[in-house]
LUMDREN-157421 format. One record per residue: residue number from 1; residue in one letter; x, y, z negated of N, C-alpha, C, O, CB in turn. Coordinates in steps of 0.1 Angstrom, whole numbers, plus 2048, in hexadecimal, padded with zeros to 3 digits. Each point is the difference from the previous one (the first is absolute). Glycine has a CB too. Layout:
PT  nr rest n_X n_Y n_Z ca_X ca_Y ca_Z c_X c_Y c_Z o_X o_Y o_Z cb_X cb_Y cb_Z
PT NUM    A   X   Y   Z    X    Y    Z   X   Y   Z   X   Y   Z    X    Y    Z
...
//
This chain:
PT  nr rest n_X n_Y n_Z ca_X ca_Y ca_Z c_X c_Y c_Z o_X o_Y o_Z cb_X cb_Y cb_Z
PT   1    M 537 A45 513  7F4  806  7FA 7FB 80B 809 808 807 808  801  7F5  7E1
PT   2    I 7EA 805 818  7F9  80B  808 7F9 808 7F6 7F8 7FC 7F8  806  7F6  81D
PT   3    D 804 81B 7EC  7F9  80A  7F7 7F9 80A 809 806 807 808  80C  7F6  7E6
PT   4    V 7E1 803 810  7F7  80A  808 7FA 80A 7F6 7FB 7FC 7F6  800  7F2  81C
PT   5    Q 807 81E 7F2  7FA  80B  7F7 7F7 809 809 804 803 80B  810  7FC  7E5
PT   6    V 7E1 804 80C  7F7  809  807 7FD 80C 7F7 7FC 7FF 7F5  7F9  7ED  818
PT   7    H 80D 81F 7F9  7FE  80D  7F9 7F5 808 807 801 801 80D  817  7FF  7EA
PT   8    Q 7DF 805 802  7F5  808  806 805 80E 800 802 806 7F5  7EB  7EA  805
PT   9    R 814 816 811  804  80E  801 7F5 80A 7FE 801 80A 7F9  812  7EF  816
PT  10    R 7E2 804 7F7  7F4  808  7FF 7F3 7F8 7FF 800 7F5 805  80D  81D  808
PT  11    S 7E9 7F4 7EE  7F3  7FA  7FF 7F8 804 80C 7FE 80C 803  803  7F3  7E4
PT  12    V 7F9 7F7 820  7F7  804  80B 7F3 7FA 7FD 7FE 7F4 7FD  815  80C  814
PT  13    D 7E3 808 7F0  7F2  7FC  7FF 7FB 7FB 80D 7FA 808 808  801  808  7E5
PT  14    A 808 7E3 816  7FD  7FB  80E 7F1 800 802 7FC 803 80C  819  7EF  7F3
PT  15    S 7E3 80B 7F8  7F2  7FF  802 7FA 80D 805 7F8 801 809  806  7ED  7E6
PT  16    A 806 81D 80B  7FC  80D  804 804 804 80E 7F9 805 808  807  802  7E0
PT  17    G 80D 7F5 81B  805  803  80D 7F9 7F8 80B 7FD 805 80B  819  7FF  7EB
PT  18    V 7E7 7EF 807  7F8  7F8  809 7F2 806 802 7FC 801 80C  811  7EA  7ED
PT  19    R 7EC 819 7FD  7F3  806  801 801 80C 809 7F7 802 808  803  7F6  7E1
PT  20    R 810 811 814  801  80D  808 802 7FC 80F 7FA 806 809  80F  806  7E3
PT  21    G 800 7EB 816  803  7FC  80E 7F4 7FA 807 7FE 804 80C  81A  7F8  7ED
PT  22    V 7E1 7FC 801  7F4  7FA  806 7F6 80B 802 7FA 800 80B  80A  7EA  7EA
PT  23    Q 7F9 81E 802  7F6  80B  801 804 809 80C 7F8 804 808  803  7FB  7E0
PT  24    K 812 805 819  804  809  80B 7FE 7F9 80D 7FB 807 809  816  804  7E8
PT  25    R 7F2 7E9 810  7FF  7F9  80D 7F1 7FE 803 7FC 801 80C  81A  7F3  7F0
PT  26    M 7E2 809 7FA  7F2  7FE  803 7F9 80D 804 7F8 801 809  808  7EC  7E6
PT  27    M 805 81E 80B  7FA  80D  803 804 804 80E 7F8 806 808  809  801  7E0
PT  28    D 80B 7F6 81C  805  802  80E 7F7 7F8 80A 7FC 806 80A  81C  7FF  7ED
PT  29    A 7E6 7EE 806  7F8  7F8  809 7F2 805 800 7FA 800 80B  814  7EC  7F0
PT  30    A 7EC 818 7FA  7F3  806  800 7FF 80D 808 7F6 802 807  806  7F4  7E2
PT  31    S 80E 812 816  800  80C  808 800 7FD 80F 7F9 807 808  813  805  7E5
PT  32    Q 7FC 7EA 817  800  7FC  80E 7F3 7FB 804 7FB 802 80B  81D  7F9  7F3
PT  33    G 7E2 7FD 7FA  7F2  7FA  803 7F6 80B 801 7F8 800 809  80E  7EC  7EB
PT  34    F 7FA 81E 803  7F6  80B  801 802 808 80D 7F7 803 806  809  7FE  7E0
PT  35    S 80D 802 81D  803  807  80C 7FA 7F8 80D 7FA 807 809  81B  803  7EC
PT  36    K 7ED 7E9 80B  7FB  7F8  80B 7F1 801 801 7FA 800 80B  81A  7F1  7F3
PT  37    S 7E6 80E 7F6  7F1  801  800 7FB 80D 805 7F6 801 807  80A  7EF  7E6
PT  38    Q 807 81B 80F  7FC  80D  805 802 801 80F 7F7 806 807  810  804  7E3
PT  39    E 803 7F1 81C  802  7FF  80E 7F4 7F9 807 7FB 805 80A  81E  7FC  7F3
PT  40    A 7E3 7F4 7FD  7F5  7F8  806 7F3 808 7FF 7F8 7FF 809  814  7EC  7F1
PT  41    V 7F2 81C 7FB  7F3  807  7FF 800 80C 80A 7F6 802 807  809  7F8  7E0
PT  42    A 80D 80D 81A  800  80B  809 7FE 7FC 80F 7FA 807 807  816  804  7E9
PT  43    S 7F5 7E9 813  7FE  7FC  80E 7F4 7F8 803 7FD 7FE 80C  81B  802  7F5
PT  44    N 7E1 7FB 7F5  7F5  7F6  803 7F2 804 7FA 7F6 7FC 805  81C  7F3  7FD
PT  45    A 7EE 818 7F3  7F4  7FF  7F8 7FA 80E 7FC 7F8 800 7F7  810  7EB  801
PT  46    T 7FC 81F 80E  7FB  80D  7FB 7FE 80A 80B 808 801 809  803  7FA  7E1
PT  47    D 7EB 80D 814  7FF  80B  80A 7FF 80D 7F8 802 80B 805  7F2  7E6  80C
PT  48    T 808 80E 7E2  7FF  80D  7F8 80C 802 7F7 803 80B 7FB  7E5  7F2  805
PT  49    G 820 7F8 7FE  80C  801  7F7 7FC 7FD 7F2 809 800 7F7  801  811  818
PT  50    H 7E9 7ED 7ED  7FC  7FE  7F3 807 7F3 7FA 805 800 7F5  7E5  80C  810
PT  51    L 815 7E9 802  806  7F4  7FB 80F 801 7FE 805 7FC 7F6  7E9  7F7  816
PT  52    L 819 813 7FE  80E  803  7FE 803 808 7F4 809 7FD 7F8  7FA  802  821
PT  53    Q 7F6 80C 7E5  802  808  7F4 7FC 7FA 7F3 805 804 7F6  7F7  80F  819
PT  54    S 7FC 7E3 7F2  7FC  7F9  7F3 80A 7F7 7FB 7FF 7FA 7F5  7EA  808  812
PT  55    G 822 7FB 801  80A  7F7  7FC 809 806 7F5 803 80C 800  7FD  7EB  816
PT  56    Y 803 801 7E0  809  805  7F5 80D 7F7 800 7FF 7F4 801  7ED  814  7F1
PT  57    P 81F 7FF 80E  80D  7F8  800 803 7F8 7F4 7F9 802 7F6  80F  810  819
PT  58    P 802 7E6 7F1  803  7F7  7F5 802 808 7F3 808 80A 800  802  7E5  810
PT  59    V 7F0 80C 7E6  803  805  7F2 802 7F5 7F7 7FA 7F5 801  7F8  81F  803
PT  60    E 817 7EE 7F2  803  7F5  7F7 7F7 803 7F3 800 80B 7FB  818  7F2  80E
PT  61    E 7E1 7F9 7F3  7F7  801  7F4 808 7FC 7F4 80B 7FB 801  7E1  800  80D
PT  62    S 80F 807 7E6  807  7FE  7F4 804 7F2 7FE 80A 7FD 7F9  7E9  816  7FD
PT  63    D 806 7E3 810  803  7F2  7FE 80A 7FB 80B 803 7F4 800  7E7  809  7F6
PT  64    G 81B 80D 812  80A  7FC  80A 7FA 7FC 80E 807 7FF 80A  807  7F9  7E4
PT  65    T 7E4 808 812  7F9  7FD  80D 802 80C 809 800 80B 7FC  7EF  7E6  7F9
PT  66    I 814 80C 818  800  80A  80A 7F4 800 808 7FC 7F5 805  81D  80A  7FC
PT  67    R 7E0 80C 801  7F3  800  807 800 80B 80A 805 80B 7FE  7F0  7EC  7EE
PT  68    W 805 806 820  7FD  809  80A 7F3 7FC 807 7FC 7F5 7FF  81D  811  805
PT  69    G 7E1 803 803  7F4  7FD  807 7F8 80C 806 806 80A 803  7F9  7E3  7ED
PT  70    Y 7F4 811 811  7F8  80A  807 7F3 801 7F8 7FA 7F6 7FB  80F  805  81B
PT  71    T 7F2 812 7E8  7F4  802  7F8 7F4 803 808 7F5 801 7FA  81A  808  7F5
PT  72    A 7F2 7F8 81E  7F3  803  808 7F7 7F4 7FE 803 7F4 7FF  80A  819  812
PT  73    D 7E6 7F7 7ED  7F6  7F6  7FD 7FE 7F5 80B 7FB 7F5 7FD  7F9  81C  7F5
PT  74    Y 811 7F2 81A  7FE  7F7  80B 80D 7F9 803 801 7F9 80A  7ED  815  7FF
PT  75    A 81D 7F4 7EF  80D  7FA  803 7FF 7F1 802 806 7FA 809  805  819  7EB
PT  76    K 7EE 7E6 803  800  7F2  800 7F9 7FB 80D 804 7F6 806  7FB  809  7E1
PT  77    A 7F6 807 81D  7F9  7FC  80C 809 802 80C 800 7F8 80A  7EA  80E  7EC
PT  78    V 81E 805 80B  809  802  80B 80B 7F5 7FF 804 7FA 80B  7F8  81F  7F5
PT  79    E 80A 7E4 7F5  80A  7F6  7FE 7FB 7F2 804 807 7FA 808  803  814  7E5
PT  80    E 7EB 7EE 80E  7FC  7F2  802 7F5 7FE 80A 7FD 7F5 804  808  808  7E5
PT  81    G 7F6 80E 81D  7F5  7FF  809 7F3 7FF 7F7 801 7FF 7F4  80D  7F6  81F
PT  82    S 7E7 80A 7F4  7F3  7FF  7F9 7F7 7F7 807 800 7FE 80C  802  819  7EA
PT  83    R 7F5 7E3 802  7F5  7F7  806 7F6 809 807 800 80C 7FD  804  7E2  7F1
PT  84    P 7F4 80D 81A  7F5  808  806 7F8 807 7F6 7FC 7FA 7F6  803  7F6  81D
PT  85    H 7FF 81D 7EF  7F8  808  7F7 7FB 80C 807 805 803 80B  808  7F5  7E1
PT  86    W 7E9 80F 80F  7FA  80B  806 807 80D 7FA 7FC 804 7F5  7EE  7F0  810
PT  87    P 820 812 802  807  80B  7FA 7F8 80D 801 7F7 801 809  81F  7F4  7FC
PT  88    P 7EC 814 7F2  7F9  80D  802 805 807 80C 80B 7FF 804  7F3  803  7E3
PT  89    I 7F8 805 820  803  806  80D 809 80D 7FE 807 803 80A  7E3  7F4  7FF
PT  90    Q 814 811 7ED  807  80D  7FE 80F 7FF 803 805 807 808  7EA  800  7E8
PT  91    P 819 7F0 808  80E  7FF  803 803 7FC 80E 80A 804 806  7F9  7F7  7E2
PT  92    L 7F5 7FC 81E  802  7FB  80D 7FE 80B 80B 807 801 80A  7F2  7E9  7EE
PT  93    L 7FE 81F 805  7FD  80C  80A 80D 808 801 804 804 80B  7E4  7FC  7EF
PT  94    G 81E 803 7FA  80C  808  800 80C 7F9 807 807 805 808  7F1  806  7E3
PT  95    W 809 7E8 812  80A  7F8  806 7FF 7FF 80F 80A 802 807  7F7  7F0  7E4
PT  96    A 7F3 80B 81A  7FD  7FF  80E 803 80E 807 806 800 80B  7E9  7EE  7F1
PT  97    R 80E 81D 7FE  803  80D  806 80F 802 801 805 805 80A  7E5  804  7EC
PT  98    R 81D 7F4 7FF  80F  802  7FF 808 7F7 809 809 804 807  7F4  805  7E2
PT  99    V 7FF 7EA 816  808  7F6  807 7FC 7FD 80E 808 7FF 809  7FC  7F7  7E1
PT 100    L 7EF 809 818  7FA  7FC  80D 7FC 80C 808 7FD 7FF 80C  7FC  7EC  7EB
PT 101    G 805 821 803  7FC  80C  807 7F1 7FF 803 7FB 808 808  81C  7FB  801
PT 102    N 7E2 7F5 7F1  7F2  7FE  803 7F8 7FB 7F3 801 7F5 7FC  805  806  81C
PT 103    E 7F4 80F 7E1  7F9  7FD  7F4 7F5 7F5 801 7FE 7F8 7F7  807  81F  803
PT 104    S 7F5 7E8 812  7F5  7F7  801 805 7F1 801 7F8 7F7 7FE  7FB  81B  80E
PT 105    A 81A 7EC 7F6  806  7F3  800 7FF 7FA 7F2 802 7F3 7FE  80D  813  815
PT 106    A 7EF 802 7E3  800  7FB  7F2 7F5 7F6 7FE 802 7F6 7F8  807  81F  800
PT 107    Y 7EC 7EC 80F  7F5  7F7  7FF 804 7F2 805 7FC 7F6 7FA  7F3  81D  808
PT 108    A 818 7EC 809  805  7F3  805 80A 7FA 7F7 800 7F4 7FE  7FC  814  819
PT 109    V 80D 800 7E3  80A  7FB  7F7 7F9 7FB 7F3 803 7F5 7FB  80E  81C  80E
PT 110    Q 7E4 7F6 7F3  7F9  7FC  7F4 7FA 7F2 803 800 7F7 7F7  7FB  821  802
PT 111    Q 7FF 7E6 812  7FA  7F3  804 80A 7F5 801 7FE 7F5 7FC  7F0  817  810
PT 112    K 81E 7F7 7F9  80B  7F6  802 805 7FC 7F2 802 7F4 7FE  805  816  818
PT 113    I 7FA 7FF 7E1  804  7FD  7F2 7F5 7F7 7F9 804 7F7 7F9  80A  81F  805
PT 114    A 7E6 7EE 805  7F5  7F8  7FA 800 7F1 805 7FD 7F7 7F9  7F5  81E  806
PT 115    R 812 7E9 80E  801  7F3  806 80D 7F9 7FC 800 7F4 7FD  7F2  814  816
PT 116    E 819 7FF 7EE  80D  7F9  7FF 809 804 7F4 80A 7F9 7FD  7F5  806  81B
PT 117    G 7FE 80B 7E1  808  805  7F5 80C 808 806 7FF 804 80C  7FB  7E8  7E6
PT 118    T 811 815 807  80B  807  805 80D 7F7 7FF 800 7F8 7F7  7F6  81F  802
PT 119    N 813 7EC 80F  80D  7F8  800 809 805 7F5 801 80C 7FE  7FD  7F0  81B
PT 120    P 80A 7FC 7E1  80A  804  7F6 80C 807 807 804 7FD 80B  7F5  7F0  7E6
PT 121    V 80C 81D 808  80C  807  805 80C 7FB 7F9 80B 7FF 807  7E7  815  7FD
PT 122    G 80D 7E8 7F0  80C  7FA  7F9 80B 809 7FD 80C 7FC 800  7ED  7EF  80B
PT 123    F 804 821 7F2  80B  80A  7FD 807 7FD 7F3 80D 802 7FF  7E7  80F  80E
PT 124    V 805 7EA 7E9  806  7FD  7F3 808 7F3 802 80B 7FE 7FB  7E3  80D  7F8
PT 125    A 80D 7EB 815  807  7F4  802 80D 802 807 80A 7FA 7FD  7E0  7FA  805
PT 126    R 816 816 807  80D  803  807 80A 806 7F6 80C 7FD 801  7E7  808  814
PT 127    G 808 803 7E2  809  805  7F5 805 7F5 7F7 80C 800 7FD  7E8  815  804
PT 128    V 804 7E2 7FC  804  7F4  7F7 80B 7F8 808 80A 7FB 7FA  7DF  805  7FA
PT 129    D 814 7FE 819  80A  7F8  808 80D 807 801 80B 7FA 7FF  7E2  7FD  80E
PT 130    A 813 816 7F4  80C  808  800 808 7FF 7F3 80C 7FF 7FF  7E9  811  811
PT 131    M 803 7F0 7E4  806  7FE  7F3 807 7F3 800 80C 7FF 7FB  7E3  80F  7FA
PT 132    K 80A 7E7 80F  806  7F3  7FF 80C 7FF 809 80A 7FA 7FC  7E0  7FC  800
PT 133    A 816 80F 810  80B  800  809 80C 807 7FA 80C 7FC 801  7E5  803  813
PT 134    S 80D 80C 7E6  80A  808  7F9 807 7F8 7F5 80C 800 7FF  7E8  815  807
PT 135    L 804 7E5 7F2  805  7F8  7F5 808 7F4 805 80A 7FC 7FA  7E3  80B  7F8
PT 136    R 80E 7F2 819  807  7F5  805 80D 805 806 80B 7F9 7FE  7E0  7FB  807
PT 137    A 815 817 802  80C  805  807 80B 805 7F6 80C 7FE 802  7E6  808  811
PT 138    H 80A 800 7E2  809  806  7F7 801 7FA 7F3 80A 802 7F8  7F2  813  813
PT 139    G 7FA 7E3 7F1  801  7F9  7F3 801 80A 7F4 7FE 80C 802  80C  7E1  80A
PT 140    L 7F9 80D 7E9  801  808  7F4 80E 801 7FB 803 809 7F8  7E6  7F0  802
PT 141    A 81F 7FE 80A  80E  7FF  7FA 808 80C 801 806 804 7F6  7F9  7E5  811
PT 142    S 802 81E 804  808  80C  801 7FB 80B 7F7 808 808 7FA  7FE  7F2  81D
PT 143    S 7ED 808 7E8  7FA  80A  7F7 803 7FD 7F1 804 809 7F9  7EA  7FB  818
PT 144    V 811 7EF 7EB  803  7FC  7F3 80F 802 7FD 804 805 7F6  7E9  7EA  80A
PT 145    R 81C 80D 80A  80E  801  7FE 804 80F 7FD 808 803 7F8  7FC  7E9  817
PT 146    S 7F6 81D 7F9  803  80E  7FE 7FD 805 7F3 806 809 7FB  7F6  7FA  81D
PT 147    E 7F9 7F8 7E1  7FC  804  7F3 809 7FA 7F5 801 805 7F5  7E8  7FD  813
PT 148    L 81E 7F3 7FB  809  7F9  7F6 80E 805 801 808 7FC 7F8  7E9  7F0  809
PT 149    R 813 81D 808  80D  805  801 803 80A 7F5 80B 805 800  7F5  7F6  818
//
């Protein structure tokens, strides 16, 4: 005869532990992604610091969504580039003075943007790539296991 007995010593709410573990790992990956995007903005896309300062770090919303991003009105155009358009000269005058040391160069830049648009910087895409790489490298298992102990 074989007699098997199973006794439960303690109750574990596994679903809550899994949720906490996943959220902690996702928040960690989002933080790494945001940091990488900030590095890309600082080195590629700003001369005034406004875009960099408009970044908001990862926050968890009530539905569990984790969100980070940039609030500057021109963030999307810097991220994705823009089609040819006639930009206002005022911001370009300041940019040309600060970056090129020659305010009058703004008119040539304005004409170039009108002909060619602007190139994408991809600072958010770099952050997303960093998030994906972090999740691939570390996965969710260890974070979930630590919550179930």
